[in-house]
C-alpha positions as CSV (number, residue, x, y, z in Angstrom):
1,M,110.4,122.6,96.2
2,I,109.0,120.6,98.7
3,D,109.8,121.0,102.6
4,S,110.2,117.6,103.5
5,S,110.0,118.0,107.2
6,I,106.4,118.6,106.9
7,F,106.3,114.9,106.2
8,E,108.7,114.0,108.6
9,N,107.8,110.5,110.0
10,K,104.2,110.3,108.3
11,K,102.8,107.3,107.6
12,A,100.1,106.6,104.6
13,A,97.2,104.6,103.6
14,Y,96.4,103.9,100.2
15,I,93.1,102.9,98.5
16,T,92.7,102.1,94.7
17,L,89.6,101.4,93.0
18,G,88.8,100.4,89.3
19,C,91.1,99.6,86.8
20,K,94.8,98.5,86.4
21,L,95.5,102.7,85.1
22,N,94.8,103.7,88.8
23,F,96.3,101.3,90.6
24,A,99.2,102.6,88.5
25,E,98.5,105.9,89.5
26,T,98.7,105.3,93.1
27,S,101.9,103.3,93.0
28,T,103.6,106.8,91.6
29,I,101.9,108.7,94.3
30,G,103.2,106.6,96.9
31,K,106.7,106.6,95.2
32,K,106.4,110.5,95.5
33,L,105.4,110.2,99.2
34,A,108.2,107.7,100.1
35,E,110.7,110.6,98.6
36,Q,109.7,112.8,101.1
37,G,109.8,110.1,104.0
38,V,106.1,109.1,104.3
39,R,106.1,105.6,104.6
40,K,103.5,103.1,104.2
41,V,101.4,102.1,107.1
42,M,101.3,98.6,108.7
43,P,98.6,96.9,109.9
44,G,97.4,97.8,113.0
45,E,98.9,101.4,112.8
46,Q,97.0,104.8,112.2
47,A,97.7,106.5,109.1
48,D,98.1,110.5,109.1
49,I,97.5,110.4,105.7
50,C,95.2,108.4,103.4
51,I,95.0,108.7,99.5
52,I,92.0,107.3,98.2
53,N,91.9,106.9,94.1
54,T,88.8,106.2,92.8
55,C,86.0,105.1,89.9
56,S,83.4,106.0,88.4
57,V,82.6,103.4,85.7
58,T,79.3,102.5,87.2
59,E,76.9,103.9,89.8
60,L,77.8,100.6,91.7
61,A,81.3,101.8,91.3
62,D,80.4,105.3,93.0
63,K,79.0,103.2,95.6
64,K,81.9,101.2,96.7
65,C,83.9,105.1,96.6
66,R,81.6,106.4,98.4
67,Q,82.1,103.4,101.2
68,A,85.7,102.7,101.3
69,I,86.0,106.5,102.0
70,R,84.0,106.5,105.0
71,R,85.4,103.0,106.4
72,I,89.2,104.5,106.0
73,S,88.0,107.6,107.7
74,N,86.8,105.9,110.5
75,Q,89.8,102.9,110.4
76,H,92.2,106.5,110.4
77,P,90.6,108.6,112.8
78,G,92.9,112.0,112.6
79,A,94.3,111.8,109.0
80,F,94.5,114.1,106.2
81,V,92.1,112.5,103.7
82,V,92.9,113.1,100.1
83,V,90.5,111.8,97.2
84,T,91.5,111.9,93.7
85,G,90.6,110.1,90.3
86,C,87.1,109.6,88.4
87,Y,84.6,110.0,91.2
88,A,86.3,112.9,92.1
89,Q,86.6,114.4,88.7
90,L,83.0,113.8,87.9
91,K,81.3,114.4,91.2
92,P,83.7,116.5,93.5
93,Q,81.1,118.4,95.5
94,D,79.7,114.8,96.4
95,V,82.8,113.9,97.5
96,A,83.8,116.7,99.3
97,N,80.8,116.7,101.4
98,I,81.6,113.3,102.5
99,K,82.6,113.1,106.6
100,G,86.5,112.8,106.4
101,V,87.2,114.3,103.5
102,D,90.1,116.8,103.7
103,L,91.4,117.4,99.8
104,V,89.4,116.6,96.8
105,L,91.8,116.5,93.8
106,G,90.8,116.3,90.1
107,A,92.5,114.3,87.3
108,D,94.9,116.8,86.6
109,Q,96.1,117.8,90.2
110,K,95.8,113.7,91.0
111,M,99.9,113.8,90.6
112,D,100.3,116.8,92.1
113,V,99.5,115.6,95.9
114,L,102.7,116.6,97.6
115,K,102.3,120.6,96.6
116,H,98.4,120.4,97.7
117,L,99.2,118.3,100.8
118,E,102.2,121.2,101.5
119,E,99.8,123.7,101.0
120,A,97.4,122.1,103.5
121,Q,99.7,121.5,106.4
122,L,101.4,125.1,105.8
123,N,97.8,126.8,105.5
124,K,96.2,124.8,108.4
125,S,93.3,124.2,105.9
126,N,91.6,121.2,104.8
127,H,87.9,120.5,103.3
128,F,88.8,122.2,99.9
129,T,88.6,121.1,96.6
130,V,90.8,121.2,93.5
131,V,89.2,120.5,90.1
132,T,90.2,121.2,87.0
133,P,87.4,121.1,84.5
134,I,88.1,118.3,82.2
135,K,87.9,120.3,78.9
136,D,91.2,121.7,79.9
137,A,93.2,119.0,81.6
138,R,96.5,118.4,79.3
139,K,98.9,117.1,81.9
140,F,100.2,113.3,81.3
141,S,101.6,111.7,84.2
142,P,104.0,108.6,83.6
143,S,103.4,105.9,86.0
144,C,104.5,102.8,86.9
145,S,103.6,100.4,89.7
146,S,105.2,98.3,91.7
147,D,103.5,97.1,94.5
148,D,104.6,93.2,92.8
149,R,107.3,92.3,92.6
150,T,106.5,90.1,89.5
151,R,104.2,92.3,87.5
152,H,104.2,96.0,86.8
153,F,101.8,97.8,85.2
154,L,102.9,101.1,82.8
155,K,100.3,103.9,82.2
156,V,101.5,104.8,78.3
157,Q,98.1,106.8,77.6
158,D,95.3,108.8,79.8
159,G,92.1,110.1,78.2
160,C,89.8,109.6,75.4
161,D,88.5,110.8,72.5
162,Y,85.7,108.4,71.5
163,Y,82.7,109.6,73.5
164,C,80.9,106.4,73.5
165,T,77.1,106.8,74.5
166,Y,77.3,105.2,77.8
167,C,80.4,106.1,79.0
168,T,81.9,109.0,80.7
169,I,85.7,108.3,81.0
170,P,86.1,111.3,78.7
171,F,84.3,113.4,81.3
172,A,86.8,111.9,83.5
173,R,90.0,111.8,82.1
174,G,89.6,114.0,79.6
175,R,91.2,114.0,75.9
176,S,93.6,111.1,74.9
177,R,97.4,112.5,75.7
178,N,100.3,110.2,76.3
179,G,104.1,110.1,77.2
180,S,106.8,109.8,74.3
181,I,108.5,106.4,73.6
182,D,111.7,107.4,74.7
183,D,110.4,108.2,78.7
184,L,108.5,105.1,78.9
185,V,111.2,103.2,77.5
186,K,113.2,104.4,80.4
187,M,110.4,103.6,82.9
188,A,110.5,99.8,81.6
189,E,114.3,99.5,82.0
190,A,114.1,101.0,85.4
191,A,111.0,98.5,86.5
192,G,113.5,95.9,85.1
193,R,116.1,96.9,87.1
194,E,113.7,97.2,90.1
195,G,113.4,93.0,89.7
196,G,110.1,93.9,87.5
197,K,109.8,91.1,85.5
198,E,106.8,91.5,83.5
199,I,105.1,94.4,82.3
200,V,101.5,95.4,81.1
201,L,100.6,98.5,78.9
202,T,97.8,100.0,80.8
203,G,96.0,103.5,79.6
204,V,92.3,104.4,78.8
205,N,92.6,103.7,75.1
206,I,96.4,102.6,74.6
207,G,95.5,101.7,70.6
208,D,95.3,105.7,70.6
209,F,98.7,105.9,71.8
210,G,100.7,109.3,70.5
211,K,98.4,112.1,70.1
212,T,100.2,113.9,71.8
213,T,103.9,113.2,70.9
214,G,103.0,112.8,66.8
215,E,103.9,109.0,67.3
216,N,102.2,105.5,66.9
217,F,101.3,102.4,69.4
218,F,103.1,100.3,67.0
219,D,106.5,101.9,67.3
220,L,106.2,102.4,71.1
221,V,105.6,97.9,71.2
222,K,108.6,97.7,68.8
223,A,110.7,100.0,71.0
224,L,109.3,97.9,73.8
225,D,110.2,94.7,72.6
226,Q,114.3,95.5,72.8
227,V,114.0,96.5,76.3
228,R,115.9,93.5,77.5
229,T,115.6,94.0,81.5
230,I,112.1,93.0,81.0
231,D,111.1,89.2,80.3
232,R,107.4,90.0,78.9
233,F,105.1,92.8,77.9
234,R,101.4,92.6,77.9
235,I,99.2,94.6,75.7
236,S,96.1,95.1,78.4
237,S,92.4,96.3,76.5
238,I,93.0,97.7,73.1
239,E,90.3,98.6,70.9
240,P,89.3,96.0,68.0
241,N,89.8,99.1,64.9
242,L,93.2,100.2,66.6
243,L,94.8,96.5,66.8
244,T,95.9,96.2,63.9
245,D,96.9,93.3,61.4
246,E,101.3,95.0,61.7
247,I,100.6,94.7,65.4
248,L,99.5,91.0,65.2
249,E,101.9,90.1,63.1
250,F,104.8,92.0,65.3
251,V,103.4,90.1,68.4
252,S,103.2,86.7,66.9
253,R,107.4,86.9,66.0
254,S,108.2,88.6,69.0
255,E,110.1,86.9,72.5
256,R,108.8,89.5,75.0
257,F,105.2,90.6,74.1
258,A,102.4,88.0,75.1
259,P,100.2,86.3,73.0
260,H,97.4,87.7,75.1
261,F,95.1,89.9,74.2
262,H,91.9,91.8,76.2
263,I,89.8,93.5,73.5
264,P,86.2,94.7,74.4
265,L,83.2,94.3,71.9
266,Q,80.6,95.2,74.3
267,S,77.7,93.9,72.1
268,G,77.6,91.2,69.0
269,S,74.6,93.3,67.9
270,D,75.3,95.9,64.8
271,E,72.3,97.7,66.0
272,V,73.5,98.1,69.3
273,L,77.2,98.7,68.1
274,K,75.7,101.8,66.4
275,L,73.7,102.9,69.2
276,M,76.8,102.6,71.5
277,H,78.9,105.0,68.9
278,R,81.5,102.2,68.9
279,K,83.7,102.3,65.8
280,Y,83.4,98.8,64.5
281,D,81.2,96.1,63.7
282,T,80.7,92.4,64.5
283,A,82.4,91.7,61.1
284,L,85.4,93.4,61.6
285,F,85.7,92.2,65.1
286,A,85.3,88.4,63.7
287,S,88.1,89.4,61.5
288,K,90.5,89.9,64.1
289,I,90.0,87.1,66.2
290,H,90.3,85.3,63.0
291,K,93.7,86.8,62.7
292,I,94.6,86.4,66.4
293,K,94.2,82.3,66.0
294,E,95.6,81.9,62.9
295,L,98.8,83.3,64.1
296,M,98.7,82.8,67.4
297,P,96.7,79.0,67.9
298,D,97.9,79.6,71.5
299,A,96.5,82.8,72.4
300,F,94.3,83.9,75.3
301,I,91.6,86.2,74.1
302,G,89.7,87.9,76.8
303,V,86.4,89.9,75.6
304,D,84.2,93.1,77.4
305,V,80.3,92.9,76.8
306,I,77.4,95.1,78.4
307,V,74.5,93.7,78.9
308,G,71.4,95.7,78.9
309,V,72.0,98.7,77.7
310,R,69.4,101.1,76.6
311,G,68.0,99.9,73.1
312,E,68.5,96.5,73.1
313,T,65.5,94.6,72.9
314,D,65.2,90.5,73.2
315,E,65.9,90.6,69.3
316,Y,69.3,92.3,69.4
317,F,70.6,90.4,72.5
318,A,70.1,87.0,70.8
319,E,71.9,88.4,68.2
320,A,74.5,89.2,70.2
321,K,74.4,85.7,72.3
322,E,74.5,84.0,69.0
323,F,77.9,86.3,67.3
324,I,79.5,85.7,71.1
325,S,78.6,81.7,70.9
326,G,80.3,81.3,67.7
327,L,83.7,83.0,68.9
328,D,87.0,81.6,69.5
329,I,87.7,83.0,72.7
330,S,89.2,82.4,76.3
331,R,86.8,83.8,78.3
332,L,84.1,86.8,78.5
333,H,84.2,90.0,81.2
334,V,80.4,91.0,81.3
335,F,79.1,93.6,83.0
336,A,75.6,95.2,83.1
337,Y,74.7,99.2,82.0
338,S,74.6,101.3,84.3
339,E,73.2,104.5,83.5
340,R,75.6,107.5,83.8
341,T,74.5,111.7,84.4
342,G,75.3,113.5,81.3
343,T,75.5,110.3,78.7
344,Q,73.6,110.2,75.1
345,A,72.4,106.4,76.1
346,L,69.9,108.5,78.5
347,K,68.2,109.5,75.2
348,I,67.8,105.9,73.4
349,D,64.4,103.8,74.3
350,P,63.8,100.9,75.5
351,V,65.2,100.8,78.8
352,V,66.1,97.1,80.2
353,T,64.8,96.0,83.6
354,P,67.0,95.1,86.2
355,G,65.7,91.1,85.9
356,T,66.2,91.0,82.5
357,K,70.3,92.2,82.5
358,Q,70.9,89.8,85.1
359,E,70.0,86.9,83.2
360,R,71.5,88.3,80.1
361,S,74.6,88.1,82.1
362,K,73.9,85.1,83.6
363,Q,73.2,83.4,80.4
364,L,77.0,85.1,78.9
365,L,78.8,83.8,82.1
366,E,77.9,80.5,81.0
367,I,79.1,80.8,77.9
368,S,82.2,82.7,79.3
369,N,82.7,79.7,82.3
370,E,82.6,76.8,79.4
371,K,84.7,78.8,76.5
372,L,87.3,79.4,79.6
373,L,87.5,75.7,80.3
374,N,88.3,74.7,77.1
375,F,90.9,76.8,76.7
376,Y,92.5,75.4,79.8
377,R,91.5,72.2,77.9
378,S,93.2,72.9,75.1
379,Q,96.7,73.6,77.1
380,Q,97.2,70.5,78.7
381,K,99.8,68.7,78.4
382,K,102.0,71.6,77.1
383,T,104.9,72.9,78.3
384,K,105.4,77.3,78.5
385,Q,107.0,79.6,80.5
386,V,105.4,80.6,84.1
387,L,106.1,83.5,86.1
388,F,105.4,82.6,89.7
389,E,103.9,84.9,92.2
390,H,104.8,85.5,95.8
391,T,100.9,85.3,96.7
392,R,100.7,81.9,99.3
393,R,97.1,80.6,99.5
394,G,96.8,77.2,101.4
395,G,100.2,75.8,101.0
396,K,100.0,76.8,97.2
397,M,101.6,79.1,95.1
398,H,100.2,80.4,91.6
399,G,101.7,81.7,88.3
400,F,100.7,82.9,84.7
401,T,101.7,81.5,81.6
402,E,102.6,83.4,78.3
403,N,99.1,82.7,77.3
404,Y,97.6,83.6,80.6
405,V,96.9,80.7,82.2
406,K,96.8,80.0,85.8
407,V,99.1,77.7,87.1
408,E,99.2,76.1,90.4
409,L,102.2,74.3,92.3
410,N,102.7,73.8,95.8
411,Y,104.3,76.4,97.3
412,D,108.2,77.3,96.7
413,E,109.6,80.4,97.9
414,T,112.6,80.2,95.6
415,L,110.5,79.7,92.4
416,I,109.3,83.3,93.2
417,N,109.5,86.2,90.5
418,R,111.2,83.6,88.1
419,L,109.9,81.9,84.8
420,I,110.1,78.6,85.0
421,P,109.0,76.1,82.0
422,V,106.5,74.0,83.5
423,T,104.2,71.2,82.2
424,L,100.3,72.1,82.2
425,G,98.4,69.0,83.7
426,D,94.8,68.6,85.1
427,F,92.6,71.5,87.2
428,N,93.1,72.5,90.9
429,A,90.6,71.6,93.5
430,D,88.4,74.5,92.0
431,R,89.0,74.6,88.5
432,S,90.5,77.8,88.7
433,A,94.0,76.9,87.2
434,L,95.9,74.2,85.8
435,K,98.8,72.3,88.2
436,G,101.7,72.3,87.3
437,T,105.2,69.4,86.5
438,F,108.6,70.4,86.1
439,G,109.5,68.5,82.5
440,S,107.5,67.2,79.9
């Protein structure tokens, strides 16, 4: 039982770095503190507690985490600073040594932040670390972000059993584990009652859902499709070998699951995929793209690619570029390989120079830009359901269609958090969205 008096009249600041999974978790931590009377700090106010949820997917991510920790410590002098997340799990001592950090929590302790804050207050102590070895991390803590009134992020799964050679996520998040379908359905229903219209299913390897409960991802999708309080679901990043035809066929018939897919390819070279220890080849990946477009011609398909991994020769990159160019996809998310301590990739040669990584990234981003423009052109003059968001920029508001086309309208407060049929027109000024009009 938490002593609420400890948190009376306290204010908290929250910083989240990295993936949507982190955002869902930070939101849940915020709810736990709010239930004890801690309110979110307003601009210009001094926080009593600072929660920083970190990422460690690349060396650049680590650097951004360090900068964020120092920045928030300086902005809120005297606040009790808690750092958790992947960077905290992987490098707890490095984090603890940063000036201003009071408490470091590992992956298994993240959702127990109230307990550890209470202990610190009662014992008048700080500068301590609570990090369970990741091999012993077994908890699944359900989370659902509610910081945006239109879109929620529902954590359905955590951890990964794949151990790709370039990746530290299994060391930061632990083994694959998940919540039960019944509990997740209840969370989705609650999000709808709170006013949410759209839910994005998030996790580390969501297609692997079911390891903990003996269920599977397809059953989760079918159960969520019955949730009447939510208008739209999106499936976030899912491994191509786990995106089954039965899932695709179901989504193509569903009134709630959006024709929008985010699929990690990582390389378009079969040899590089082998070096990465990925669980598919380019033929399987291409077959998934073909199946999606066969069932859902207007589907948006985003694809992750890593350039410059160890072993990626000029020949392999050329193969990858040619393969990617031929895919009927909508957008690439391009990442430059970053060396991570403890990964098997460090044993692979040759090493790709930073300049070569930069050039390869540039080439793939050019392909991505052209594919996105072509996809948007293919959607012009079509009428789609757009969920408008509350953010206002330069007198404009934006929303997304079911197939993830960004739409721009003149700001109208009455449209916020509503699904509206909109006809898609020309590009806006910076070509980041299509202008919308009502009616055909």
